[in-house]
C-alpha positions in Angstrom: 5.5 13.1 -17.4 3.2 15.6 -15.2 0.1 13.8 -14.0 -3.1 15.1 -12.8 -5.8 13.5 -11.1 -9.6 14.4 -11.2 -11.1 12.5 -8.6 -8.8 11.8 -5.2 -11.0 8.5 -3.7 -9.4 5.3 -3.5 -9.3 4.3 -7.0 -7.1 7.6 -7.9 -5.2 7.5 -4.6 -4.5 3.5 -5.4 -3.6 4.4 -9.0 -1.0 7.3 -8.0 0.2 5.2 -5.1 1.4 2.2 -7.2 2.8 4.8 -10.1 4.5 6.3 -7.5 5.6 3.3 -6.1 6.6 1.8 -9.4 8.8 4.7 -10.6 6.2 5.2 -13.4 6.3 8.9 -11.8 7.3 11.0 -8.9 5.2 12.3 -6.3 6.9 16.1 -7.1 4.7 15.5 -10.7 1.8 14.7 -9.6 -1.1 16.8 -8.4 -4.8 15.8 -7.6 -7.7 17.8 -7.6 -11.2 16.9 -4.8 -13.7 19.5 -4.2 -13.8 17.1 -0.4 -11.0 18.1 1.7 -10.9 15.0 3.4 -10.2 13.3 0.4 -7.7 15.9 -1.0 -5.9 15.4 2.5 -6.1 11.3 2.7 -4.7 11.6 -1.3 -1.7 14.0 -0.1 -0.7 11.7 2.9 -1.1 8.5 1.2 1.1 9.3 -2.0 3.4 12.3 -1.2 1.6 14.1 -4.0 0.0 17.8 -4.0 -3.9 18.4 -3.8 -5.9 20.9 -4.9 -9.3 21.8 -4.7 -9.4 23.8 -8.2 -8.8 22.4 -11.8 -6.1 25.2 -12.9 -3.3 23.3 -11.3 -3.9 20.8 -13.9 -3.2 23.0 -17.0 0.5 22.1 -17.9 -0.4 17.9 -16.8 1.0 15.5 -20.0 -1.7 12.9 -18.5 -4.8 13.4 -16.3 -6.1 10.3 -14.7 -10.0 10.8 -15.0 -11.2 9.3 -11.2 -14.9 10.8 -11.1 -18.4 9.2 -10.3 -19.4 8.1 -14.6 -22.0 10.6 -14.4 -19.3 13.2 -13.8 -17.0 12.2 -15.9 -17.5 14.4 -19.3 -18.4 17.7 -17.4 -15.2 16.8 -15.7 -13.1 16.7 -19.0 -14.9 19.8 -20.5 -13.8 21.5 -18.0 -10.1 20.0 -17.8 -9.9 21.3 -21.7 -10.7 24.8 -21.4 -7.6 25.5 -19.4 -5.0 22.8 -20.3 -2.2 24.9 -22.3 -1.4 21.8 -24.8 -3.6 18.7 -25.7 -3.0 15.8 -22.6 -3.7 12.0 -22.6 -6.9 11.5 -20.7 -7.2 8.1 -18.9 -11.1 7.6 -17.9 -11.5 4.8 -15.4 -15.2 5.6 -15.0 -17.3 2.6 -15.7 -20.0 2.6 -18.5 -18.5 5.8 -20.2 -17.4 5.0 -23.9 -14.6 6.7 -25.8 -17.1 8.3 -28.4 -18.7 10.4 -25.2 -15.3 11.1 -23.8 -14.0 12.6 -27.4 -17.0 14.5 -27.7 -16.6 16.2 -24.3 -12.9 16.8 -25.6 -13.7 18.3 -28.5 -10.1 17.3 -30.2 -8.3 19.0 -28.0 -7.3 15.9 -25.5 -6.4 11.9 -26.3 -8.4 9.7 -24.6 -8.3 6.4 -23.2 -11.3 4.3 -21.5 -10.2 1.7 -19.0 -11.7 -0.2 -16.8 -10.0 -1.8 -13.6 -11.2 -3.3 -10.6 -10.7 -2.6 -7.2 -8.2 -5.1 -6.1 -5.9 -2.1 -7.8 -5.9 -0.6 -4.2 -3.5 -3.2 -2.7 -1.5 -3.4 -6.1 -3.1 -6.7 -7.9 -5.8 -4.8 -9.7 -6.4 -6.0 -13.7 -7.4 -4.0 -15.8 -8.6 -3.5 -19.6 -8.2 -0.3 -21.5 -9.0 0.6 -25.3 -8.0 3.5 -27.2 -9.4 6.9 -29.0 -9.0 7.6 -32.1 -6.6 10.4 -31.6 -4.3 8.2 -29.1 -0.8 7.1 -30.5 0.8 4.1 -29.9 3.0 5.9 -27.6 0.0 6.8 -25.6 -0.8 3.0 -25.2 2.2 2.2 -23.3 1.9 5.0 -20.8 -1.3 4.0 -20.2 -0.2 0.2 -19.7 2.5 1.8 -17.6 0.2 3.9 -15.4 -2.4 0.6 -15.0 0.2 -1.6 -14.8 1.3 0.0 -11.9 -1.7 -1.5 -10.0 -1.6 -4.7 -11.5 -2.4 -6.2 -14.8 -3.3 -3.9 -17.9 -4.6 -5.9 -20.9 -5.5 -3.8 -24.0 -8.6 -4.6 -26.1 -10.6 -3.2 -28.8 -13.8 -1.2 -27.1 -16.6 -3.5 -28.6 -14.8 -6.2 -25.8 -14.9 -3.5 -22.8 -18.6 -4.8 -21.2 -16.7 -8.2 -21.5 -13.8 -7.0 -19.2 -16.5 -5.6 -16.9 -18.3 -9.1 -16.6 -15.1 -11.0 -15.7 -12.3 -8.9 -14.2 -14.6 -5.8 -13.1 -17.3 -8.2 -11.7 -14.8 -10.6 -10.9 -13.8 -9.9 -7.6 -17.4 -10.4 -5.9 -17.5 -13.9 -7.7 -14.3 -14.8 -5.9 -15.0 -13.2 -2.7 -17.7 -15.4 -3.0 -16.4 -18.4 -3.6 -13.5 -17.7 -0.4 -16.5 -17.3 1.7 -17.9 -20.7 0.9 -14.7 -22.5 1.0 -14.2 -21.3 4.6 -17.7 -22.1 5.1 -16.3 -25.5 4.2 -13.7 -25.4 6.2 -16.0 -24.6 9.2 -18.5 -27.7 8.8 -15.1 -29.4 8.5 -14.2 -28.3 12.3 -11.7 -25.3 11.3 -12.1 -22.3 13.1 -13.9 -19.7 10.9 -10.8 -17.3 10.9 -8.5 -20.2 10.1 -11.0 -21.1 7.3 -10.7 -17.9 5.6 -7.4 -17.3 5.9 -6.7 -20.5 4.3 -9.3 -20.0 1.7 -8.0 -16.8 0.3 -4.3 -17.5 0.7 -5.2 -20.7 -1.4 -7.1 -19.0 -4.2 -4.3 -16.4 -4.1 -1.6 -18.9 -4.4 -3.4 -21.1 -7.2 -3.7 -17.7 -9.2 -0.2 -16.9 -8.4 0.6 -20.9 -10.2 -1.6 -19.4 -13.3 0.1 -16.3 -13.9 3.8 -17.3 -13.3 4.0 -20.7 -14.6 2.1 -19.8 -17.7 0.2 -23.0 -17.7 -3.5 -23.4 -18.8 -5.5 -23.9 -15.4 -6.6 -27.5 -16.5 -3.5 -28.9 -16.4 -2.5 -27.3 -13.3 -5.8 -29.0 -11.5 -5.2 -32.2 -13.0 -1.4 -31.5 -11.6 -3.5 -31.6 -7.9 -6.0 -34.1 -9.0 -4.7 -38.1 -8.4 -6.6 -40.8 -9.3 -9.1 -42.0 -6.4 -8.1 -38.8 -4.1 -9.8 -36.4 -1.9 -9.0 -33.5 -5.0 -11.3 -36.1 -7.6 -13.7 -36.4 -5.1 -14.4 -32.3 -4.9 -14.0 -31.5 -8.0 -16.8 -34.6 -8.5 -19.4 -32.4 -6.5 -18.7 -29.0 -8.1 -19.3 -30.4 -11.6 -21.9 -32.1 -9.9 -23.5 -28.8 -8.4 -22.8 -26.8 -11.6 -20.1 -24.2 -10.5 -18.3 -24.4 -13.8 -21.6 -23.4 -15.4 -22.7 -20.7 -12.8 -19.5 -18.5 -13.4 -19.9 -18.5 -16.6 -23.2 -17.5 -16.8 -22.5 -15.1 -14.5 -19.8 -13.7 -16.5 -22.2 -13.7 -19.6 -24.9 -12.0 -17.1 -22.6 -9.3 -16.1 -21.1 -8.8 -19.7 -25.0 -8.1 -20.6 -26.0 -5.5 -17.8 -23.2 -3.5 -18.7 -24.1 -3.4 -22.5 -27.4 -2.1 -21.2 -25.9 0.4 -18.8 -23.8 1.7 -21.6 -26.9 2.3 -23.8 
């Protein structure tokens, strides 16, 4: 597989580094393009892949990652198909850009995938949702999942659920950072040094998330395993319920989903 990247910023670099690290593609088979010299140099330095300013080196790539700003995605795809020697698979991570817009830009000369990753992809712990265009095949879905999974979890969904993916995992890191910050504040209030409180809070969130993913248990089951009758945890949980943490998080996801839908119109 020859992989091309349009946009060598943080996310493009993270995806390529993950794909190379996991063996999905060799560094020698990857080319990134970006108009910014510093971005190209950083991309090449981190990944060991080639970097160029012009799009022509991507002409014979099998798979293209569109890691541009949303307003530039369709123009970049139009330019790509104008130089491609054969129809590539184009995976767009441009937020809010729908399959219909990407397919119109491709003019039938590329199979397209729309993906919504999140920022923890930069450290290999991302969560992505993706959906397939009309011309994309099941083999294309496998390739897209391989690449997206190289930097975390990837789940295929119908496009009508991409706004929900944005509201949950796309925006979700910000909610979790707020939770970590608040937990750390609680630790400081109880007497812990700030630096220690932040590390303990972050590790606790990371460990709890790993328990959900690795055990396959429902979060409620794992919660009950920690909650002894009359103990410290139930006392804390009662306060969280009193102050509406569960409801606040549900409504945060719902509000972000609505806003994603509005921005996509």
